[in-house]
N, C-alpha and C positions, 0 to 999 in steps of 0.2 A: 344560742346553743348550736354547736356544729354537729352535723350528721356525718358519720363515717360509714363507708361501705363495709360490708362484712368481708373478712379476710378469706380469700378463696384458697383452698389447698392446692398445692401443686404436686405434680407427680415427681417421685424421686428418680434421679438418674442413676446410672449404674455405679458410679463412684460413691454416691451417698448410700446406696444399698450395701456396697462392699464395706464401707466404714461402719455401718450399723452392725454388720455381721462380725466385724473385727471386734467391736466393743461388746458384743453379746457374750464372748467367751470370758470377759472380765480381764481387767488390766490393773496393775498397781498404780498408785498415784504418780510414781516416778515414770512409769512407762507412758502414762497419759500426758504428763508434762513433756516428756521427750517428744512424743508424737506431735503435740501442739507446736513445739519449737521447730520441728522439721517442716510442718505445714506452713508456718509463719515465714520461715526462711525461704521456702520455695516460692510462695507468693510474693514476698519482698523482692526476690531475684527477678521474677517475671515483671513486676511493676517497674523496677529500676531499668530493665532492658527496654521496656516500652517508653519510659521517659527519655532515655538516651536516643532511641529511634526517633521520637518526635523532635527532640532537640536538634539532632543532626538533619532531619528533614526540613525543619523550619529555619535552621541556621542561627538559633538564638546565641546571643553573646552575654557576657557577664553584665554589661550595661543594660541589656534588655531585661534580665532578671531583676536588676536593682531598680529599674523604672517600674516593673510590675509590682515589686514588693512595696514600693513607696507611693504607688498611685492611690488617690483617694478611693475609698470603697463606695 
């Protein structure tokens, strides 16, 4: 039997508090879906920028990616 440590609550940051206040006023399902899409698009854009930065920094080539994808796990 595995023993897991109790989950420790974390303090909310200012963005999390702002989002909770935004949802407090109530939103339609359409507005909620649109907001989720905006957040996902924003985070995706940031992630892709970071991948591109690392790619440029390390000088990866298509062959490097092919080798990584086909390497045994």
